C-alpha positions as CSV (number, residue, x, y, z in Angstrom):
1,X,160.2,112.5,-164.3
2,X,156.7,112.7,-165.9
3,X,155.5,112.9,-169.3
4,X,152.2,114.4,-168.0
5,X,152.2,117.9,-169.8
6,X,150.5,120.8,-167.6
7,X,147.4,122.0,-169.0
8,X,147.2,125.2,-169.0
9,X,144.7,128.0,-169.9
10,X,145.7,131.9,-170.9
11,X,143.8,134.6,-169.6
12,X,144.1,137.7,-171.1
13,X,144.8,138.2,-174.9
14,X,146.8,141.8,-174.8
15,X,149.9,143.2,-174.8
16,X,151.8,141.0,-172.5
17,X,150.2,137.9,-173.6
18,X,151.1,138.7,-177.0
19,X,154.7,139.6,-176.5
20,X,155.7,137.0,-174.3
21,X,153.4,134.4,-172.7
22,X,152.0,132.4,-176.1
23,X,155.1,131.6,-177.1
24,X,156.4,130.8,-174.3
25,X,153.5,128.2,-173.2
26,X,153.7,127.1,-176.8
27,X,157.2,126.2,-177.3
28,X,157.7,124.7,-174.2
29,X,156.9,120.7,-174.1
30,X,156.3,120.4,-171.1
31,X,152.7,122.5,-171.2
32,X,149.7,121.4,-173.0
33,X,148.2,124.9,-174.2
34,X,144.4,124.3,-173.8
35,X,142.7,127.5,-174.4
36,X,142.6,131.6,-174.3
37,X,140.4,134.0,-172.0
38,X,139.5,137.2,-173.1
39,X,136.4,139.6,-172.5
40,X,136.8,140.8,-175.7
41,X,135.6,138.2,-178.2
42,X,137.0,139.2,-181.3
43,X,140.4,139.8,-179.6
44,X,140.1,136.2,-177.9
45,X,138.8,133.9,-181.1
46,X,142.2,135.5,-183.3
47,X,144.3,133.7,-181.0
48,X,142.5,130.8,-180.0
49,X,142.9,130.5,-184.1
50,X,146.3,131.5,-184.3
51,X,147.6,129.0,-181.1
52,X,145.0,126.2,-182.2
53,X,143.0,126.2,-178.8
54,X,139.9,127.6,-177.3
55,X,138.4,130.9,-177.0
56,X,136.5,131.7,-173.3
57,X,134.7,135.1,-173.1
58,X,134.6,134.7,-169.1
59,X,137.2,133.2,-166.8
60,X,134.6,131.1,-164.9
61,X,133.7,129.5,-168.2
62,X,137.1,129.0,-168.3
63,X,137.7,127.2,-165.2
64,X,134.1,125.0,-166.1
65,X,135.1,124.0,-169.5
66,X,138.3,123.4,-169.3
67,X,140.6,120.7,-167.4
68,X,143.2,122.7,-166.3
69,X,146.5,122.7,-164.1
70,X,147.6,126.1,-164.3
71,X,146.6,129.4,-165.6
72,X,148.6,132.5,-166.7
73,X,146.6,135.7,-165.9
74,X,147.5,139.0,-168.3
75,X,144.8,141.1,-167.7
76,X,144.6,144.7,-165.7
77,X,146.6,144.6,-162.6
78,X,143.1,145.1,-160.3
79,X,142.0,141.7,-161.5
80,X,144.7,139.4,-160.1
81,X,143.8,138.9,-157.1
82,X,140.2,138.1,-157.8
83,X,141.1,135.8,-160.8
84,X,143.2,134.2,-158.8
85,X,141.5,133.0,-155.9
86,X,138.9,131.5,-158.2
87,X,141.2,129.7,-160.1
88,X,142.8,128.4,-156.3
89,X,139.9,127.4,-155.0
90,X,139.5,124.9,-158.1
91,X,142.8,123.6,-157.1
92,X,144.7,125.1,-160.7
93,X,147.8,126.6,-159.7
94,X,148.3,130.1,-160.8
95,X,151.2,132.2,-163.1
96,X,150.2,135.8,-162.3
97,X,151.8,139.5,-164.5
98,X,153.9,141.4,-162.0
99,X,152.3,142.7,-159.7
100,X,150.1,139.6,-157.8
101,X,147.7,142.8,-157.3
102,X,147.4,146.8,-156.1
103,X,146.1,146.7,-152.3
104,X,148.2,144.4,-150.0
105,X,144.9,143.0,-148.0
106,X,143.8,141.3,-151.6
107,X,147.1,140.2,-152.4
108,X,147.4,138.5,-148.7
109,X,144.1,137.2,-149.7
110,X,145.3,135.4,-153.0
111,X,148.2,134.4,-150.9
112,X,146.5,132.8,-148.7
113,X,144.1,131.2,-150.9
114,X,146.7,129.3,-152.6
115,X,148.3,128.3,-149.3
116,X,144.7,126.9,-147.8
117,X,144.4,124.8,-151.6
118,X,148.1,123.8,-151.6
119,X,147.8,125.9,-155.0
120,X,151.4,127.1,-156.4
121,X,151.7,131.1,-156.9
122,X,153.8,132.5,-159.0
123,X,154.6,136.3,-160.2
124,X,156.4,137.2,-163.6
125,X,159.4,139.6,-162.8
126,X,161.3,139.0,-165.6
127,X,164.0,141.9,-165.2
128,X,165.4,139.3,-162.6
129,X,166.9,137.4,-165.9
130,X,168.6,140.4,-167.6
131,X,172.1,140.1,-167.6
132,X,173.2,143.2,-165.3
133,X,170.8,142.7,-162.6
134,X,172.1,139.0,-162.3
135,X,175.6,140.5,-162.4
136,X,174.2,143.0,-159.6
137,X,172.8,140.1,-157.9
138,X,176.2,137.6,-157.9
139,X,178.7,140.7,-156.5
140,X,176.5,141.2,-153.9
141,X,176.3,137.5,-153.1
142,X,180.0,137.7,-153.2
143,X,180.0,140.3,-151.2
144,X,182.1,142.7,-153.3
145,X,180.4,145.6,-151.8
146,X,180.6,144.9,-148.6
147,X,177.4,145.4,-146.4
148,X,174.4,147.6,-148.0
149,X,172.7,149.6,-145.7
150,X,170.7,151.7,-148.0
151,X,170.1,151.8,-151.9
152,X,168.8,154.7,-153.8
153,X,167.2,154.3,-157.0
154,X,166.4,156.1,-159.6
155,X,163.3,154.6,-161.9
156,X,164.1,155.7,-165.7
157,X,161.3,153.7,-167.6
158,X,159.9,155.4,-170.6
159,X,157.1,154.5,-172.5
160,X,155.4,156.2,-175.3
161,X,151.7,157.1,-175.0
162,X,150.7,154.0,-177.1
163,X,151.9,151.6,-174.3
164,X,149.3,153.6,-172.3
165,X,146.4,153.5,-174.7
166,X,146.3,150.3,-176.2
167,X,143.6,147.7,-174.5
168,X,141.5,149.9,-173.5
169,X,144.0,152.2,-171.7
170,X,144.3,149.9,-169.0
171,X,147.8,150.5,-168.0
172,X,146.7,154.6,-167.7
173,X,144.4,153.9,-165.3
174,X,145.3,154.2,-161.0
175,X,142.6,152.0,-160.6
176,X,143.1,149.5,-162.7
177,X,147.0,149.2,-163.0
178,X,147.7,150.7,-159.5
179,X,150.3,153.7,-160.9
180,X,154.1,154.1,-162.2
181,X,154.5,152.1,-158.4
182,X,153.2,149.3,-158.9
183,X,153.5,149.2,-163.2
184,X,157.2,149.9,-163.7
185,X,159.1,150.9,-160.4
186,X,157.9,147.2,-159.0
187,X,160.9,145.5,-160.8
188,X,163.2,148.0,-158.9
189,X,161.8,146.8,-155.5
190,X,162.3,143.3,-156.9
191,X,166.0,143.6,-157.1
192,X,166.3,145.0,-153.9
193,X,165.2,142.6,-151.6
């Protein structure tokens, strides 16, 4: 096992980074948290200071200014493929908040670029680790329900208005978030696979 730490840059200092990614990166002894990047300079500076890392305000400057092994992309969904492709072209591995994108052709381009550059691409789908979902998966794998031919899902996912208004309101924008199908229902689609 190597003692070399994985050098990580975090892109997007909004809600999901604040609630999950900062601590996950900081508390993993295999990771070396190097920098944050956000177009909101004040927010980037605040979170860089709280984490003892460098702040960048432009993604390309982050890629040029740091020697990274991995970027964690946590920005509006529409931007995921564009930023992931830029990182992959530099040989930097990509971990991306779900979904990988909101347009299939762009996601296919991201996947192809990662494959071409021998870069690993990961999607954060945290509900796979929900205890109920793990039990359901185990039951299916153990053939508890027999052969499954169809699946019905009812999406009950309430978010307060604040969720859609914070971070400049991008989660409420179909153009930036892709709508409820890609922003919330993606977890249920993932479970059905």
